[in-house]
PyMOL Python script that loads the backbone (N, CA, C, O; Angstrom):
from pymol import cmd

cmd.read_pdbstr("""\
ATOM      1  N   MET A   1      -7.305 -78.795  91.106  1.00  0.00           N
ATOM      2  CA  MET A   1      -7.300 -77.766  91.361  1.00  0.00           C
ATOM      3  C   MET A   1      -8.707 -76.978  91.208  1.00  0.00           C
ATOM      4  O   MET A   1      -9.427 -76.885  90.214  1.00  0.00           O
ATOM      5  N   ASN A   2      -8.880 -76.414  92.571  1.00  0.00           N
ATOM      6  CA  ASN A   2     -10.406 -76.142  93.043  1.00  0.00           C
ATOM      7  C   ASN A   2     -10.177 -74.578  92.232  1.00  0.00           C
ATOM      8  O   ASN A   2      -9.336 -73.680  92.262  1.00  0.00           O
ATOM      9  N   LYS A   3     -11.363 -74.841  91.566  1.00  0.00           N
ATOM     10  CA  LYS A   3     -12.289 -73.221  91.067  1.00  0.00           C
ATOM     11  C   LYS A   3     -12.773 -72.192  92.009  1.00  0.00           C
ATOM     12  O   LYS A   3     -13.289 -73.027  92.752  1.00  0.00           O
ATOM     13  N   THR A   4     -13.000 -71.228  92.514  1.00  0.00           N
ATOM     14  CA  THR A   4     -13.518 -70.180  92.840  1.00  0.00           C
ATOM     15  C   THR A   4     -15.088 -70.202  91.963  1.00  0.00           C
ATOM     16  O   THR A   4     -15.324 -70.203  90.755  1.00  0.00           O
ATOM     17  N   ASN A   5     -16.003 -70.218  93.173  1.00  0.00           N
ATOM     18  CA  ASN A   5     -17.323 -69.852  92.278  1.00  0.00           C
ATOM     19  C   ASN A   5     -17.899 -68.492  93.471  1.00  0.00           C
ATOM     20  O   ASN A   5     -18.738 -68.546  94.370  1.00  0.00           O
ATOM     21  N   SER A   6     -17.436 -67.884  93.213  1.00  0.00           N
ATOM     22  CA  SER A   6     -17.482 -66.546  94.567  1.00  0.00           C
ATOM     23  C   SER A   6     -18.354 -65.310  93.837  1.00  0.00           C
ATOM     24  O   SER A   6     -18.026 -64.782  92.775  1.00  0.00           O
ATOM     25  N   ARG A   7     -19.536 -64.965  94.636  1.00  0.00           N
ATOM     26  CA  ARG A   7     -20.494 -64.262  94.358  1.00  0.00           C
ATOM     27  C   ARG A   7     -20.397 -62.746  95.190  1.00  0.00           C
ATOM     28  O   ARG A   7     -19.815 -62.831  96.272  1.00  0.00           O
ATOM     29  N   LYS A   8     -20.847 -61.511  94.852  1.00  0.00           N
ATOM     30  CA  LYS A   8     -20.418 -60.445  95.706  1.00  0.00           C
ATOM     31  C   LYS A   8     -21.612 -60.202  96.518  1.00  0.00           C
ATOM     32  O   LYS A   8     -22.665 -60.188  95.879  1.00  0.00           O
ATOM     33  N   PHE A   9     -21.695 -59.992  97.894  1.00  0.00           N
ATOM     34  CA  PHE A   9     -22.661 -60.038  98.790  1.00  0.00           C
ATOM     35  C   PHE A   9     -22.179 -59.025  99.314  1.00  0.00           C
ATOM     36  O   PHE A   9     -21.018 -58.997  99.721  1.00  0.00           O
ATOM     37  N   ILE A  10     -23.344 -57.600  99.419  1.00  0.00           N
ATOM     38  CA  ILE A  10     -23.250 -56.236  99.731  1.00  0.00           C
ATOM     39  C   ILE A  10     -24.142 -56.389 101.145  1.00  0.00           C
ATOM     40  O   ILE A  10     -25.112 -57.147 101.153  1.00  0.00           O
ATOM     41  N   ALA A  11     -23.737 -55.580 102.417  1.00  0.00           N
ATOM     42  CA  ALA A  11     -24.457 -55.207 103.523  1.00  0.00           C
ATOM     43  C   ALA A  11     -25.503 -54.163 102.529  1.00  0.00           C
ATOM     44  O   ALA A  11     -25.306 -53.550 101.480  1.00  0.00           O
ATOM     45  N   SER A  12     -27.015 -54.354 103.690  1.00  0.00           N
ATOM     46  CA  SER A  12     -28.268 -53.852 103.168  1.00  0.00           C
ATOM     47  C   SER A  12     -28.664 -53.063 104.886  1.00  0.00           C
ATOM     48  O   SER A  12     -29.375 -53.708 105.657  1.00  0.00           O
ATOM     49  N   SER A  13     -28.270 -52.047 105.194  1.00  0.00           N
ATOM     50  CA  SER A  13     -28.268 -51.800 106.906  1.00  0.00           C
ATOM     51  C   SER A  13     -28.046 -50.604 107.179  1.00  0.00           C
ATOM     52  O   SER A  13     -27.327 -50.006 106.378  1.00  0.00           O
ATOM     53  N   GLU A  14     -28.532 -49.897 108.291  1.00  0.00           N
ATOM     54  CA  GLU A  14     -28.349 -49.088 108.613  1.00  0.00           C
ATOM     55  C   GLU A  14     -26.847 -48.431 109.108  1.00  0.00           C
ATOM     56  O   GLU A  14     -26.339 -47.361 108.773  1.00  0.00           O
ATOM     57  N   LEU A  15     -26.379 -49.394 109.955  1.00  0.00           N
ATOM     58  CA  LEU A  15     -24.486 -49.317 110.069  1.00  0.00           C
ATOM     59  C   LEU A  15     -23.599 -49.672 109.679  1.00  0.00           C
ATOM     60  O   LEU A  15     -22.504 -49.168 109.929  1.00  0.00           O
ATOM     61  N   PHE A  16     -23.824 -50.856 108.788  1.00  0.00           N
ATOM     62  CA  PHE A  16     -23.049 -51.381 107.775  1.00  0.00           C
ATOM     63  C   PHE A  16     -23.256 -51.032 106.529  1.00  0.00           C
ATOM     64  O   PHE A  16     -22.593 -51.831 105.868  1.00  0.00           O
ATOM     65  N   SER A  17     -23.726 -50.389 105.905  1.00  0.00           N
ATOM     66  CA  SER A  17     -24.854 -50.443 104.371  1.00  0.00           C
ATOM     67  C   SER A  17     -23.006 -50.118 103.334  1.00  0.00           C
ATOM     68  O   SER A  17     -22.011 -49.427 103.549  1.00  0.00           O
ATOM     69  N   GLY A  18     -23.456 -51.117 102.211  1.00  0.00           N
ATOM     70  CA  GLY A  18     -21.922 -50.997 100.867  1.00  0.00           C
ATOM     71  C   GLY A  18     -21.044 -51.397 101.843  1.00  0.00           C
ATOM     72  O   GLY A  18     -20.014 -50.730 101.932  1.00  0.00           O
ATOM     73  N   TYR A  19     -21.268 -52.787 102.980  1.00  0.00           N
ATOM     74  CA  TYR A  19     -19.482 -53.169 103.029  1.00  0.00           C
ATOM     75  C   TYR A  19     -19.912 -54.640 101.998  1.00  0.00           C
ATOM     76  O   TYR A  19     -20.907 -55.357 102.103  1.00  0.00           O
ATOM     77  N   GLU A  20     -19.007 -54.721 101.225  1.00  0.00           N
ATOM     78  CA  GLU A  20     -19.037 -55.694 100.478  1.00  0.00           C
ATOM     79  C   GLU A  20     -17.982 -56.886 100.669  1.00  0.00           C
ATOM     80  O   GLU A  20     -16.801 -56.632 100.906  1.00  0.00           O
ATOM     81  N   VAL A  21     -18.561 -58.476 100.531  1.00  0.00           N
ATOM     82  CA  VAL A  21     -17.279 -59.380 100.449  1.00  0.00           C
ATOM     83  C   VAL A  21     -17.328 -60.159  99.409  1.00  0.00           C
ATOM     84  O   VAL A  21     -18.476 -59.977  99.003  1.00  0.00           O
ATOM     85  N   LEU A  22     -16.823 -60.920  98.702  1.00  0.00           N
ATOM     86  CA  LEU A  22     -16.670 -62.009  97.898  1.00  0.00           C
ATOM     87  C   LEU A  22     -17.156 -62.989  99.010  1.00  0.00           C
ATOM     88  O   LEU A  22     -17.182 -62.889 100.237  1.00  0.00           O
ATOM     89  N   ILE A  23     -17.437 -63.728  98.360  1.00  0.00           N
ATOM     90  CA  ILE A  23     -17.782 -65.007  99.803  1.00  0.00           C
ATOM     91  C   ILE A  23     -17.737 -67.051  97.779  1.00  0.00           C
ATOM     92  O   ILE A  23     -18.710 -67.168  97.033  1.00  0.00           O
ATOM     93  N   ASP A  24     -16.956 -67.639  97.694  1.00  0.00           N
ATOM     94  CA  ASP A  24     -16.664 -68.448  97.552  1.00  0.00           C
ATOM     95  C   ASP A  24     -17.942 -69.719  97.947  1.00  0.00           C
ATOM     96  O   ASP A  24     -17.869 -70.078  99.122  1.00  0.00           O
ATOM     97  N   LEU A  25     -18.566 -70.106  97.489  1.00  0.00           N
ATOM     98  CA  LEU A  25     -19.493 -70.724  97.349  1.00  0.00           C
ATOM     99  C   LEU A  25     -19.496 -72.323  97.111  1.00  0.00           C
ATOM    100  O   LEU A  25     -20.406 -73.141  97.243  1.00  0.00           O
ATOM    101  N   ASN A  26     -18.312 -72.453  96.762  1.00  0.00           N
ATOM    102  CA  ASN A  26     -17.828 -73.945  96.680  1.00  0.00           C
ATOM    103  C   ASN A  26     -17.825 -74.441  98.698  1.00  0.00           C
ATOM    104  O   ASN A  26     -18.082 -75.533  99.205  1.00  0.00           O
ATOM    105  N   TYR A  27     -17.581 -73.627  99.113  1.00  0.00           N
ATOM    106  CA  TYR A  27     -17.560 -73.718 100.749  1.00  0.00           C
ATOM    107  C   TYR A  27     -18.881 -73.515 101.801  1.00  0.00           C
ATOM    108  O   TYR A  27     -18.845 -73.336 103.019  1.00  0.00           O
ATOM    109  N   CYS A  28     -19.922 -73.595 101.005  1.00  0.00           N
ATOM    110  CA  CYS A  28     -21.108 -73.175 101.413  1.00  0.00           C
ATOM    111  C   CYS A  28     -22.546 -74.182 100.907  1.00  0.00           C
ATOM    112  O   CYS A  28     -22.575 -74.404  99.697  1.00  0.00           O
ATOM    113  N   ASN A  29     -23.665 -74.763 101.710  1.00  0.00           N
ATOM    114  CA  ASN A  29     -24.273 -75.601 101.448  1.00  0.00           C
ATOM    115  C   ASN A  29     -25.720 -75.122 101.334  1.00  0.00           C
ATOM    116  O   ASN A  29     -26.571 -75.776 100.730  1.00  0.00           O
ATOM    117  N   THR A  30     -25.991 -73.835 101.999  1.00  0.00           N
ATOM    118  CA  THR A  30     -27.319 -73.437 102.259  1.00  0.00           C
ATOM    119  C   THR A  30     -27.298 -71.594 102.367  1.00  0.00           C
ATOM    120  O   THR A  30     -26.187 -71.065 102.386  1.00  0.00           O
ATOM    121  N   LEU A  31     -28.348 -70.844 102.423  1.00  0.00           N
ATOM    122  CA  LEU A  31     -28.607 -69.946 102.548  1.00  0.00           C
ATOM    123  C   LEU A  31     -27.591 -69.338 103.913  1.00  0.00           C
ATOM    124  O   LEU A  31     -26.973 -68.275 103.970  1.00  0.00           O
ATOM    125  N   ASP A  32     -27.662 -70.120 104.640  1.00  0.00           N
ATOM    126  CA  ASP A  32     -27.694 -69.919 105.943  1.00  0.00           C
ATOM    127  C   ASP A  32     -25.767 -69.591 106.461  1.00  0.00           C
ATOM    128  O   ASP A  32     -25.200 -68.675 107.057  1.00  0.00           O
ATOM    129  N   ASP A  33     -25.328 -70.852 105.854  1.00  0.00           N
ATOM    130  CA  ASP A  33     -23.525 -71.158 105.636  1.00  0.00           C
ATOM    131  C   ASP A  33     -23.087 -69.180 104.597  1.00  0.00           C
ATOM    132  O   ASP A  33     -22.158 -68.373 104.640  1.00  0.00           O
ATOM    133  N   ILE A  34     -24.069 -69.256 104.037  1.00  0.00           N
ATOM    134  CA  ILE A  34     -23.754 -67.708 103.374  1.00  0.00           C
ATOM    135  C   ILE A  34     -23.511 -66.478 104.279  1.00  0.00           C
ATOM    136  O   ILE A  34     -22.544 -65.724 104.397  1.00  0.00           O
ATOM    137  N   VAL A  35     -25.083 -66.553 105.055  1.00  0.00           N
ATOM    138  CA  VAL A  35     -25.041 -65.304 105.718  1.00  0.00           C
ATOM    139  C   VAL A  35     -23.108 -65.524 106.936  1.00  0.00           C
ATOM    140  O   VAL A  35     -22.094 -64.846 107.103  1.00  0.00           O
ATOM    141  N   ASN A  36     -23.574 -66.683 107.363  1.00  0.00           N
ATOM    142  CA  ASN A  36     -22.680 -66.958 108.724  1.00  0.00           C
ATOM    143  C   ASN A  36     -21.095 -66.434 107.972  1.00  0.00           C
ATOM    144  O   ASN A  36     -20.469 -65.484 108.442  1.00  0.00           O
ATOM    145  N   SER A  37     -20.655 -67.143 106.879  1.00  0.00           N
ATOM    146  CA  SER A  37     -19.411 -66.206 106.230  1.00  0.00           C
ATOM    147  C   SER A  37     -19.256 -64.712 106.115  1.00  0.00           C
ATOM    148  O   SER A  37     -18.231 -64.058 106.310  1.00  0.00           O
ATOM    149  N   PHE A  38     -20.854 -64.141 105.647  1.00  0.00           N
ATOM    150  CA  PHE A  38     -20.638 -62.514 105.514  1.00  0.00           C
ATOM    151  C   PHE A  38     -20.260 -62.119 107.230  1.00  0.00           C
ATOM    152  O   PHE A  38     -19.146 -61.639 107.441  1.00  0.00           O
ATOM    153  N   TYR A  39     -20.911 -62.267 108.046  1.00  0.00           N
ATOM    154  CA  TYR A  39     -20.899 -62.391 109.402  1.00  0.00           C
ATOM    155  C   TYR A  39     -19.299 -62.247 110.212  1.00  0.00           C
ATOM    156  O   TYR A  39     -18.743 -61.516 111.030  1.00  0.00           O
ATOM    157  N   ASP A  40     -19.017 -63.437 109.397  1.00  0.00           N
ATOM    158  CA  ASP A  40     -17.841 -63.459 110.131  1.00  0.00           C
ATOM    159  C   ASP A  40     -16.595 -62.642 109.569  1.00  0.00           C
ATOM    160  O   ASP A  40     -15.664 -62.369 110.327  1.00  0.00           O
ATOM    161  N   ASN A  41     -16.587 -62.314 108.434  1.00  0.00           N
ATOM    162  CA  ASN A  41     -15.753 -61.745 107.582  1.00  0.00           C
ATOM    163  C   ASN A  41     -16.184 -60.357 108.093  1.00  0.00           C
ATOM    164  O   ASN A  41     -15.336 -59.511 108.377  1.00  0.00           O
ATOM    165  N   LEU A  42     -17.283 -60.166 108.189  1.00  0.00           N
ATOM    166  CA  LEU A  42     -17.684 -58.300 108.519  1.00  0.00           C
ATOM    167  C   LEU A  42     -17.273 -57.938 109.902  1.00  0.00           C
ATOM    168  O   LEU A  42     -16.841 -56.800 110.084  1.00  0.00           O
ATOM    169  N   TYR A  43     -17.367 -58.903 111.058  1.00  0.00           N
ATOM    170  CA  TYR A  43     -16.914 -59.343 112.418  1.00  0.00           C
ATOM    171  C   TYR A  43     -15.011 -58.968 112.275  1.00  0.00           C
ATOM    172  O   TYR A  43     -14.442 -57.979 112.738  1.00  0.00           O
ATOM    173  N   THR A  44     -14.485 -59.932 111.620  1.00  0.00           N
ATOM    174  CA  THR A  44     -13.144 -59.680 111.856  1.00  0.00           C
ATOM    175  C   THR A  44     -12.253 -58.902 110.986  1.00  0.00           C
ATOM    176  O   THR A  44     -11.023 -58.936 110.982  1.00  0.00           O
ATOM    177  N   CYS A  45     -13.191 -58.054 110.098  1.00  0.00           N
ATOM    178  CA  CYS A  45     -12.701 -57.108 109.505  1.00  0.00           C
ATOM    179  C   CYS A  45     -12.389 -55.635 110.459  1.00  0.00           C
ATOM    180  O   CYS A  45     -11.581 -54.707 110.506  1.00  0.00           O
ATOM    181  N   LEU A  46     -13.642 -56.145 111.166  1.00  0.00           N
ATOM    182  CA  LEU A  46     -13.991 -54.329 112.366  1.00  0.00           C
ATOM    183  C   LEU A  46     -13.393 -55.000 113.878  1.00  0.00           C
ATOM    184  O   LEU A  46     -13.176 -54.121 114.712  1.00  0.00           O
ATOM    185  N   SER A  47     -13.146 -56.189 114.268  1.00  0.00           N
ATOM    186  CA  SER A  47     -12.111 -56.361 114.985  1.00  0.00           C
ATOM    187  C   SER A  47     -10.704 -56.253 115.014  1.00  0.00           C
ATOM    188  O   SER A  47      -9.990 -56.023 115.990  1.00  0.00           O
ATOM    189  N   HIS A  48     -10.248 -56.525 113.350  1.00  0.00           N
ATOM    190  CA  HIS A  48      -9.120 -56.039 112.492  1.00  0.00           C
ATOM    191  C   HIS A  48      -8.724 -54.371 112.971  1.00  0.00           C
ATOM    192  O   HIS A  48      -7.828 -54.128 113.780  1.00  0.00           O
ATOM    193  N   TYR A  49      -9.285 -53.667 112.531  1.00  0.00           N
ATOM    194  CA  TYR A  49      -9.462 -52.376 112.615  1.00  0.00           C
ATOM    195  C   TYR A  49      -9.667 -52.079 113.754  1.00  0.00           C
ATOM    196  O   TYR A  49      -9.561 -50.871 113.967  1.00  0.00           O
ATOM    197  N   LYS A  50      -9.953 -52.763 114.698  1.00  0.00           N
ATOM    198  CA  LYS A  50     -10.847 -51.960 116.248  1.00  0.00           C
ATOM    199  C   LYS A  50     -12.077 -50.961 116.427  1.00  0.00           C
ATOM    200  O   LYS A  50     -12.537 -50.204 117.281  1.00  0.00           O
ATOM    201  N   PHE A  51     -12.237 -51.220 115.651  1.00  0.00           N
ATOM    202  CA  PHE A  51     -14.355 -50.470 115.490  1.00  0.00           C
ATOM    203  C   PHE A  51     -14.851 -51.324 116.789  1.00  0.00           C
ATOM    204  O   PHE A  51     -15.472 -52.372 116.608  1.00  0.00           O
ATOM    205  N   GLU A  52     -14.545 -50.825 118.176  1.00  0.00           N
ATOM    206  CA  GLU A  52     -15.390 -51.635 119.133  1.00  0.00           C
ATOM    207  C   GLU A  52     -16.276 -51.226 119.278  1.00  0.00           C
ATOM    208  O   GLU A  52     -16.887 -51.911 120.098  1.00  0.00           O
ATOM    209  N   TYR A  53     -16.943 -50.249 118.890  1.00  0.00           N
ATOM    210  CA  TYR A  53     -18.301 -49.860 118.792  1.00  0.00           C
ATOM    211  C   TYR A  53     -19.227 -50.967 118.394  1.00  0.00           C
ATOM    212  O   TYR A  53     -19.995 -51.715 118.998  1.00  0.00           O
ATOM    213  N   LEU A  54     -18.624 -50.672 116.325  1.00  0.00           N
ATOM    214  CA  LEU A  54     -19.465 -51.720 115.549  1.00  0.00           C
ATOM    215  C   LEU A  54     -19.339 -52.830 115.862  1.00  0.00           C
ATOM    216  O   LEU A  54     -20.353 -53.496 115.652  1.00  0.00           O
ATOM    217  N   THR A  55     -18.083 -53.641 116.515  1.00  0.00           N
ATOM    218  CA  THR A  55     -17.783 -54.893 116.984  1.00  0.00           C
ATOM    219  C   THR A  55     -18.854 -55.146 117.722  1.00  0.00           C
ATOM    220  O   THR A  55     -19.505 -56.004 117.126  1.00  0.00           O
ATOM    221  N   GLU A  56     -19.428 -54.810 118.813  1.00  0.00           N
ATOM    222  CA  GLU A  56     -20.652 -55.043 119.563  1.00  0.00           C
ATOM    223  C   GLU A  56     -21.909 -54.714 118.871  1.00  0.00           C
ATOM    224  O   GLU A  56     -22.882 -55.392 119.199  1.00  0.00           O
ATOM    225  N   GLN A  57     -22.078 -53.795 117.968  1.00  0.00           N
ATOM    226  CA  GLN A  57     -23.158 -53.598 117.164  1.00  0.00           C
ATOM    227  C   GLN A  57     -23.657 -54.893 116.273  1.00  0.00           C
ATOM    228  O   GLN A  57     -24.815 -55.312 116.273  1.00  0.00           O
ATOM    229  N   VAL A  58     -22.537 -55.460 115.495  1.00  0.00           N
ATOM    230  CA  VAL A  58     -22.501 -56.617 114.577  1.00  0.00           C
ATOM    231  C   VAL A  58     -23.103 -57.609 115.320  1.00  0.00           C
ATOM    232  O   VAL A  58     -24.239 -57.875 114.926  1.00  0.00           O
ATOM    233  N   LYS A  59     -22.662 -58.322 116.387  1.00  0.00           N
ATOM    234  CA  LYS A  59     -23.354 -58.704 117.211  1.00  0.00           C
ATOM    235  C   LYS A  59     -24.680 -58.999 117.410  1.00  0.00           C
ATOM    236  O   LYS A  59     -25.187 -60.113 117.282  1.00  0.00           O
ATOM    237  N   LEU A  60     -25.255 -57.943 117.738  1.00  0.00           N
ATOM    238  CA  LEU A  60     -26.580 -57.563 117.714  1.00  0.00           C
ATOM    239  C   LEU A  60     -27.563 -57.542 117.070  1.00  0.00           C
ATOM    240  O   LEU A  60     -28.715 -57.317 117.441  1.00  0.00           O
ATOM    241  N   CYS A  61     -26.986 -57.885 115.591  1.00  0.00           N
ATOM    242  CA  CYS A  61     -27.728 -57.917 114.002  1.00  0.00           C
ATOM    243  C   CYS A  61     -28.286 -59.419 114.261  1.00  0.00           C
ATOM    244  O   CYS A  61     -28.098 -60.161 115.225  1.00  0.00           O
ATOM    245  N   LYS A  62     -29.090 -59.629 112.983  1.00  0.00           N
ATOM    246  CA  LYS A  62     -29.521 -60.494 112.929  1.00  0.00           C
ATOM    247  C   LYS A  62     -29.952 -60.615 111.263  1.00  0.00           C
ATOM    248  O   LYS A  62     -31.070 -60.340 110.826  1.00  0.00           O
ATOM    249  N   PHE A  63     -28.603 -61.167 110.323  1.00  0.00           N
ATOM    250  CA  PHE A  63     -28.482 -61.084 109.117  1.00  0.00           C
ATOM    251  C   PHE A  63     -29.015 -61.961 108.410  1.00  0.00           C
ATOM    252  O   PHE A  63     -28.832 -63.124 108.771  1.00  0.00           O
ATOM    253  N   HIS A  64     -29.911 -61.692 107.082  1.00  0.00           N
ATOM    254  CA  HIS A  64     -30.497 -62.303 106.520  1.00  0.00           C
ATOM    255  C   HIS A  64     -30.388 -62.120 104.739  1.00  0.00           C
ATOM    256  O   HIS A  64     -30.003 -61.066 104.233  1.00  0.00           O
ATOM    257  N   ILE A  65     -30.766 -63.239 103.989  1.00  0.00           N
ATOM    258  CA  ILE A  65     -31.061 -62.928 102.549  1.00  0.00           C
ATOM    259  C   ILE A  65     -32.299 -63.045 102.168  1.00  0.00           C
ATOM    260  O   ILE A  65     -32.778 -64.179 102.174  1.00  0.00           O
ATOM    261  N   HIS A  66     -33.000 -62.088 101.810  1.00  0.00           N
ATOM    262  CA  HIS A  66     -34.375 -62.824 101.202  1.00  0.00           C
ATOM    263  C   HIS A  66     -34.330 -62.664  99.760  1.00  0.00           C
ATOM    264  O   HIS A  66     -33.324 -62.489  99.073  1.00  0.00           O
ATOM    265  N   SER A  67     -35.815 -62.763  99.297  1.00  0.00           N
ATOM    266  CA  SER A  67     -35.918 -62.835  98.006  1.00  0.00           C
ATOM    267  C   SER A  67     -35.184 -63.992  96.629  1.00  0.00           C
ATOM    268  O   SER A  67     -35.333 -63.995  95.407  1.00  0.00           O
ATOM    269  N   TYR A  68     -34.358 -64.895  97.598  1.00  0.00           N
ATOM    270  CA  TYR A  68     -33.578 -65.768  96.698  1.00  0.00           C
ATOM    271  C   TYR A  68     -33.286 -66.523  97.390  1.00  0.00           C
ATOM    272  O   TYR A  68     -32.937 -66.241  98.536  1.00  0.00           O
ATOM    273  N   THR A  69     -33.341 -68.073  96.801  1.00  0.00           N
ATOM    274  CA  THR A  69     -32.795 -69.418  97.094  1.00  0.00           C
ATOM    275  C   THR A  69     -31.072 -69.266  97.366  1.00  0.00           C
ATOM    276  O   THR A  69     -30.427 -68.267  97.049  1.00  0.00           O
ATOM    277  N   PHE A  70     -30.667 -70.142  97.835  1.00  0.00           N
ATOM    278  CA  PHE A  70     -29.542 -70.844  97.744  1.00  0.00           C
ATOM    279  C   PHE A  70     -28.718 -71.245  96.397  1.00  0.00           C
ATOM    280  O   PHE A  70     -27.540 -71.161  96.050  1.00  0.00           O
ATOM    281  N   GLU A  71     -30.525 -71.963  95.521  1.00  0.00           N
ATOM    282  CA  GLU A  71     -30.601 -72.280  94.020  1.00  0.00           C
ATOM    283  C   GLU A  71     -29.858 -71.370  93.380  1.00  0.00           C
ATOM    284  O   GLU A  71     -28.728 -71.240  92.907  1.00  0.00           O
ATOM    285  N   ASP A  72     -31.193 -70.587  93.564  1.00  0.00           N
ATOM    286  CA  ASP A  72     -31.000 -68.804  92.818  1.00  0.00           C
ATOM    287  C   ASP A  72     -29.757 -68.466  92.510  1.00  0.00           C
ATOM    288  O   ASP A  72     -29.353 -68.139  91.394  1.00  0.00           O
ATOM    289  N   ILE A  73     -28.930 -68.569  93.842  1.00  0.00           N
ATOM    290  CA  ILE A  73     -27.817 -67.781  94.002  1.00  0.00           C
ATOM    291  C   ILE A  73     -26.130 -68.539  93.191  1.00  0.00           C
ATOM    292  O   ILE A  73     -25.224 -68.007  92.549  1.00  0.00           O
ATOM    293  N   ILE A  74     -26.392 -70.062  93.679  1.00  0.00           N
ATOM    294  CA  ILE A  74     -25.634 -70.869  92.470  1.00  0.00           C
ATOM    295  C   ILE A  74     -25.677 -70.189  91.362  1.00  0.00           C
ATOM    296  O   ILE A  74     -24.867 -69.436  90.821  1.00  0.00           O
ATOM    297  N   LEU A  75     -26.682 -70.532  91.101  1.00  0.00           N
ATOM    298  CA  LEU A  75     -27.172 -71.136  89.128  1.00  0.00           C
ATOM    299  C   LEU A  75     -26.940 -69.514  88.704  1.00  0.00           C
ATOM    300  O   LEU A  75     -27.243 -69.340  87.523  1.00  0.00           O
ATOM    301  N   SER A  76     -26.448 -68.213  89.426  1.00  0.00           N
ATOM    302  CA  SER A  76     -26.477 -67.144  88.909  1.00  0.00           C
ATOM    303  C   SER A  76     -25.319 -66.763  88.215  1.00  0.00           C
ATOM    304  O   SER A  76     -24.265 -67.388  88.333  1.00  0.00           O
ATOM    305  N   ASP A  77     -25.478 -65.565  87.344  1.00  0.00           N
ATOM    306  CA  ASP A  77     -24.080 -65.462  86.733  1.00  0.00           C
ATOM    307  C   ASP A  77     -23.156 -64.437  87.750  1.00  0.00           C
ATOM    308  O   ASP A  77     -23.611 -63.591  88.521  1.00  0.00           O
ATOM    309  N   LYS A  78     -21.524 -64.821  87.480  1.00  0.00           N
ATOM    310  CA  LYS A  78     -20.692 -64.413  88.817  1.00  0.00           C
ATOM    311  C   LYS A  78     -20.854 -62.851  88.603  1.00  0.00           C
ATOM    312  O   LYS A  78     -19.954 -62.183  89.112  1.00  0.00           O
ATOM    313  N   GLU A  79     -21.650 -62.296  88.069  1.00  0.00           N
ATOM    314  CA  GLU A  79     -21.596 -60.925  87.880  1.00  0.00           C
ATOM    315  C   GLU A  79     -23.012 -60.369  88.906  1.00  0.00           C
ATOM    316  O   GLU A  79     -23.153 -59.227  89.344  1.00  0.00           O
ATOM    317  N   ASN A  80     -23.825 -61.382  89.085  1.00  0.00           N
ATOM    318  CA  ASN A  80     -24.706 -60.381  90.279  1.00  0.00           C
ATOM    319  C   ASN A  80     -23.932 -60.319  91.488  1.00  0.00           C
ATOM    320  O   ASN A  80     -22.872 -60.820  91.865  1.00  0.00           O
ATOM    321  N   VAL A  81     -24.925 -59.431  92.050  1.00  0.00           N
ATOM    322  CA  VAL A  81     -24.895 -59.031  93.530  1.00  0.00           C
ATOM    323  C   VAL A  81     -25.938 -59.278  94.459  1.00  0.00           C
ATOM    324  O   VAL A  81     -27.088 -58.924  94.197  1.00  0.00           O
ATOM    325  N   PHE A  82     -25.635 -59.877  95.567  1.00  0.00           N
ATOM    326  CA  PHE A  82     -27.278 -60.426  96.658  1.00  0.00           C
ATOM    327  C   PHE A  82     -26.580 -59.442  97.684  1.00  0.00           C
ATOM    328  O   PHE A  82     -25.394 -59.249  97.953  1.00  0.00           O
ATOM    329  N   TYR A  83     -27.650 -58.943  98.112  1.00  0.00           N
ATOM    330  CA  TYR A  83     -27.942 -57.755  99.565  1.00  0.00           C
ATOM    331  C   TYR A  83     -27.823 -58.687 100.894  1.00  0.00           C
ATOM    332  O   TYR A  83     -28.684 -59.552 101.053  1.00  0.00           O
ATOM    333  N   VAL A  84     -27.057 -58.576 101.601  1.00  0.00           N
ATOM    334  CA  VAL A  84     -27.135 -59.054 103.215  1.00  0.00           C
ATOM    335  C   VAL A  84     -28.125 -57.933 104.233  1.00  0.00           C
ATOM    336  O   VAL A  84     -27.803 -56.842 104.704  1.00  0.00           O
ATOM    337  N   CYS A  85     -29.159 -58.538 104.317  1.00  0.00           N
ATOM    338  CA  CYS A  85     -29.971 -57.422 104.990  1.00  0.00           C
ATOM    339  C   CYS A  85     -29.846 -58.108 106.587  1.00  0.00           C
ATOM    340  O   CYS A  85     -29.803 -59.278 106.970  1.00  0.00           O
ATOM    341  N   ASP A  86     -29.809 -56.798 107.308  1.00  0.00           N
ATOM    342  CA  ASP A  86     -29.938 -57.358 108.862  1.00  0.00           C
ATOM    343  C   ASP A  86     -31.075 -56.507 109.752  1.00  0.00           C
ATOM    344  O   ASP A  86     -31.592 -55.508 109.252  1.00  0.00           O
ATOM    345  N   HIS A  87     -31.402 -56.913 110.968  1.00  0.00           N
ATOM    346  CA  HIS A  87     -32.432 -56.182 111.635  1.00  0.00           C
ATOM    347  C   HIS A  87     -31.845 -55.816 113.471  1.00  0.00           C
ATOM    348  O   HIS A  87     -32.071 -56.259 114.597  1.00  0.00           O
ATOM    349  N   CYS A  88     -31.281 -55.099 113.041  1.00  0.00           N
ATOM    350  CA  CYS A  88     -30.089 -54.714 114.763  1.00  0.00           C
ATOM    351  C   CYS A  88     -31.112 -54.521 115.895  1.00  0.00           C
ATOM    352  O   CYS A  88     -30.729 -54.278 117.040  1.00  0.00           O
TER     353      CYS A  88
END
""", "prot")
cmd.dss("prot")
cmd.show_as("cartoon", "prot")
cmd.util.cbc("prot")
cmd.orient("prot")
């Protein structure tokens, strides 16, 4: 049985501020994996609800995590929150 190792990630963004998602770190090996999972989740959500303008805008964003390494996030308490910033 696989235990989840999730952390909360929240968008720090002009357009997407406040969007949050739990990401299971068991499926991530790098910060880029986390960012890609965050992006995929956001894009899927926007597409599902047919937010066409926002779906196009999210494609222009360059999401990133700064101030933390992948190791910092893995070793953090499960209650910690991390921010994913963008430059659209």
